[in-house]
N, C-alpha and C positions, 0 to 999 in steps of 0.2 A: 063486300067484301067477303070470307065468309066464314064457316061452323064447318066445324073439325067435330067425325063422327071416326068413333073410330069401337070395335069388341076388340081394342087390344090393351087396354088400360077398361078404368070404372068407369062404364054409365051415371053420369051428374044423379044425386039423390035431393037435384033440384032444378027452381025455374036458370041451367045455367047450362052453355054449353062447355065440353071438356076443352075445342081454343073458340080463336077466330084472328084469320091472319084477316090485317085489311091493309092495303098495299104490299110492300115487304117485309111485316111483320106482321109475326103472331106471338097473339099472347093468352098464355098458356093459364087454364081454370089450376085452382089448386089442386094438389094433388094431394088422395092420402093411401096407404097402406090396405085397399081393399087390393085380394087378390083378382079379375075382373074373368080369369076360369072357373070359380070358387063361388065366386063375392064374397065370399069370406073377410074376417078382418087375418093383417098378418100381424098382429099388436108382441109374439110370444118377448119379442127384446124387442132393445131400440136398435140395432143390429141390422137384426131381417126385419120391421119395420122403416129401416131408413132407407133402406135397397129398393126393398117393394115401392112404395113413393115414386123412385128417382130413375127404377124402371117404370112403371106409368106414365111419367111428364116423359119420357124418352121416347117411348113408343106412340104420345098426342102427336110428343117435334117430330114423327116420321108420319105418321099422316098428314101432317103438315104436308109435309116438302121439307122436312126442316131435321137440326137434329141440336144435338147437344154441342158440339163446337159451335155452332151461329148463336148460342144463346147471349144475351146481351149484360139480362141482369137477372137474378134468383128472389122470392121471399120467402125466409124461411121462418117459421112460425113454431112455436113449442111449446107443451105445456111448463116445462117449467127450464132453466138457466140451464141448468144441474144436469139437464143432458146434453148439452152442447157438442163439449168434446166428442160425446163417442158420435155425431150427430157428422161431427164435422169430417170425423178416420171417415167413416163409408163416402161423405160427402168428395172429397179428396179424391178419392177411387171412379167415380166415375168423371169427373176432370179435374182431367194430368197434366195436358198441356195448354188449356183454355179454362184459364179463370173469370168467369165472365162476376161482375158488379154482386154487392149481395150483402141485405142488413138478419141478421138474428132475433127474433123478438117475442118473448116469452108472453103470452096470450090467459087466460083467467080457463079458459073452454077451446076445444079443435072438436068442429063435428065428429060421428059417434066417440066424441071419447077417445080422438085415438092421441098421441103424445105428440107429430111435427106430421107439417102442413107444409107444403115447393107448389110455389107460384111460380114462374117464368114467362121470360118476354124474351124475342129470340126474331136473325133476320130467317129473311126462306130461302 
């Protein structure tokens, strides 16, 4: 087992790792829209927020030796299902040819009261 830590994505805000590699699989913790350079939330609109989340996810995957093209499954957590179409539009720009399995779930609240959080499982 290998713990992944990169400064190209936000550092954990709790007692968890950005990702863990086990065997040939990487498990990426939920990413939110924190700019890793400034540590500021990027929540001006849902498109910017989603793009920041996915860029953070991409950075953690790359630090683990994986990539977006190797994602097997994503879990998308939303503060409101009304945001689904906007999030999905940005999401589809990151997963063009490769479309991993996915679920999208509306929850009562997310860390730092963001609107979207995405985690992933990928091959290394």
